[in-house]
N, C-alpha and C positions, 0 to 999 in steps of 0.2 A: 679231414673227412672227405671221402670220395663220393661225388654226386653222380648217380646213374643218369644216363641220357634221358630216359622217360620221365624221371622225376624233375630233371632240369626243364623239360618242356612244360610240365605242369606248373612249375614255379614261374616260368616266364609269362604264363597266361594269367597270373595272379600277383598279389603283392610280394610273393616270395622271390620274384626276380630281383628285387632290391637287395635281398640277403645274399643272393648269388654274386651280385656286383660288389657287395661289401667284402665277401670272401676273396673275390678275384683281385680286389685292390689291396689285399693283405690284411684286412681287418679280422677281427675275431667275433664270434657269435656270443650273444648274451645267453643266459640260462633259458629265458623264454624262447629264443630262436632255436636253441639246441633241442628243447623239448618238442618244438613244432616239427623239426626235421625227423626226430625219432618217431613221432606219432604218424607221420606220412610214410615213413619207411616200414612201419608195421602193417600198413594197409596194402603194401605191394604183394600180389599173389606169388606163391611159390612156383618156380618153373615146373611145367608139366614133364612127367617122365618120358623118356624116349619111346616112341611107338614103332612097331614093326611095319605099320602101314606106310604107304607112300606119302611123302610129304605133300601138303597141299600146294596149290599153285601160289606162288608169291604174290602178295598184294601189290597193287600198283604203288610206285614210289610216291611218297607224300610230297606235296609242294614244298620247295625249299623255304626255309624260314628267313631267307635273306630279304624277302619283301617286307617283313615286319621290322620296325626300327629296333636296333640292338639296345642293350641296356646302357652301353656307353653313350650312345646317341641320346637316349632319354635323359641321362644324367647331365650331359652337356646342354641339352635344351632347358632343363630345370635350372641349371646354374645361370644361364643367360636370362631366363624368365624372372627369377627371383633375386638376381644379383648377389648370389651367395656361393659358397664353396661346397664341395662334395660332402665333407664331414658334417656340415650343418644340415644338409638334406637328409643324410642318414639319421641324424638326431631327430628330425621331424618324423621320419618313418618309424623310428623306435618308440617315440612317445605315443604315436598313434596306435601302435600294436599294444603297448602297455595299457592304454586307456580303452582298448577295444573300439577305437574310433579311427579307422585308417586315414592317413593324411592324403588328401586329394590333390597331389602335386600336378596331375594331368588336367585338373579343372581349376584354374586360378580363381574363377568367380566363386568357388566354394571355400576358398582358403580363409576368408575372414570369419565365417561361421565356425570352421574347424578350430581356428586359433582361439576364438572365444571359449570354446568348450574344453580345450586341452592345455592351453598355455596360461600362465599367471601374469606375465608382464605385458606391457603395451605392444600392440601389433606393429610390425616393422613397416616403414613407408614403402619399401620395395614390394612387399606382399600386397599392400593396398593398391599400388600402381599397377601391379600385374592383374589384380581383380578388376580394376576399373577398365584396363585395356582390353581384357577378355570380354567383359560385358559390352563394351563399345563395339568390338569387332564382331561378336556373335549375335548381339541383340538380346542376349540372355541377361537379365538383371542379376547382379551379384547378391548372394545370400548375406543379409546384414549380420554383423557381429553384435554381441551383447553390450559392447562398449564402443565409444567412438574411435575412429582410426586416427593414427598419429599425425597424419598430414593435415587434419582439419585445423584451420587457424584458430588460436585461442582468443578468447575475448580480451579486449584491452583492460588492464587493471591499473587504476590510478594509485600510485605508490607515494605516500607522503615522504618527503626527504627531510631528515633531521638537519640541524645546523652543523655543518662539518667543522666549525671552529670550536665547538663545545665538546669536551671530552671528560667532564667531571662525572661523578657517580650519578647525579640526577639525570644528566643527559644520556648516560648509558641505559638507565632504566627506561627513559622515554623512548629511546630507539627500540628497545625490546617491546614496548607497548605498541609502537608503530608497526613493527614486524608482525606482532600478533594480529593487529587489525588487517594487515595485508593478507595474511593467511586465511583469516575468516572471510574476507571479501572474495578471495580466489576459490575457497571451498564452496561458498554459496554459488559462485558462477559454475563450477564443475557439477554441483548437484543439480543445477537447472538444466544442464545438458546443452547440446548444440545440434543444429540441423546439418546433416550430410546428405545432400540430395533432398528427398522428401521424408527422410526418416530422422527422428529425434534420438540421439545417442547420449548415454550417460557413461562417462569413463569411470567405471567403478574402481579400477586400480588406482587411478589418479586421485579419486575421492578418498580412498583409504590412506594413501600416502600423505595427502594434505592433512587428514585428520590426525594421523600419528605425529606429524610435525607440530601441529597446533597444540596437542596435548603435552608433548615434550616441552615446547616453549612455554606453555602455561605454567607448568610446574617450576621451571627455572625463573619465570617472571615473578611468581608469588614469593619465592625465596629471596629474589633480589629486592622486591618491595619491602619485605620484612627487614632485610639488612639495611636498606636505605633509611627506614624509620629509626633504627638504632643509630645509624651514622649521623643523621641530622640531630637527634636528641643529644648525642655526645658533644656536638659542636654548638649547642645552644640554639639551633634553628627550629626546634620543636619544644613545646612545653605542654604539660598536662592541662586539660580544659579548665579544671578548677583553679589552677594557678593563674591562668590567663584571665579568668573572670575576676579573681581577687585583685589582680593588677589593674584591670580596667576600672573596677570600683574605686580603688585608691586614687587613680589618676583623675577620674571624674569628680571625686570628692574634693581633691586639691583645687581643681579648676573652679568648682562651684564656690568654694570658700574664698578663692582669690578674686573672683568676679564680684562677690558680695562686698569684699573689702574695697575693691575699686569703686564701686557705686557709692559706698559710705564715705570714701575719701573725696571723690570729685563733687558730689552733690552740694556740699556747703560752699564750694568755690565758684559755683555757677551764677551766683547772684550778681546782677548788674552787667553780665557779659552779653555781647551780641551773639546771634546764632553762629556766625563764623568763628568767633572766639571760643564759644562753647564746644563746637566741633573740634577745634584744634586742641583744646584741653583734654577732651575725651580720647582723641587719638594718641596723644602723647602719654597719658597715664595708662591706657590700655597696652601700649607697646611696652612700657616699663613693667607692667604686671606680668605679662606673658613671657618677657625676657627673664624675669626672676624665677618663674615656674620652670622654664627650660633649664636654667642654670642649676636649680635645685633638684632637677629630675623629678618634678612634680611631687616632691615629698617635704617641702619646707612649710611646715604648719606653724612655725614660730611667729610669723608675721600676720597670721590670720586670726582675727578676733573671734571669740566665741559668742559675742552678744547677739541676740536675735535682731532681725530686721524689724523696724517699726511698721 
């Protein structure tokens, strides 16, 4: 597409100068840019028919445009200001046109607000540095973004460390629980925001990312806990509550019966003994009683008498 000189001057005075630079660099126009050119081309008046009258006096020559910075100079300045390449700059400009929010590359202090309105991911540190440098140099405060800037130091997060020597199923589930705890702690910190200067920022993209990670891990953790329950039950590490209660009742019954038998056995032999001899007798018989319970796994009822205590 051939660009008329008059149209080129109009584009250089507006955002269209960026499109011209893109074409000059060998790029291609998007559909939106092509429609923009066609719309401006339709507004160019038709040349007037030749007249028999004498031509008017030529207008004084316009001041050369060399005094204004060229497009290449502006691109080079933007590359140095934002520490990026030409292609990325063109991408910023294209996104601004698509969203009807022109990218203010000539005003770095306005870039954080533009980024918050037009971009989805976290703002780049180079853009933050350019905005802060411009605000410091000009005395104009930067326009705050809707989320915190990437260079802001994160809050320290205490991360519990699992035992590195334990790698069984239970330890793996415990590590997942610790990771879930860490994500919740970090999510709460991001939701609380942080101060950048005198402004409180909440990094909404970071909050959404942590929330997605937490929900994904929560689903995996619940499945792992269910598998762990089955794994422990198959290995005899877990038992139903009713079975545990029945076993406890059986063991307590055996102990009660054994202690009653112990008392009935030792009591007749205490007559005429000193206190020290009685204590020695009790300790010896008690040891024998509980040794027999342990050997019988608390189920030997054959040696327990059923007669009631007096």
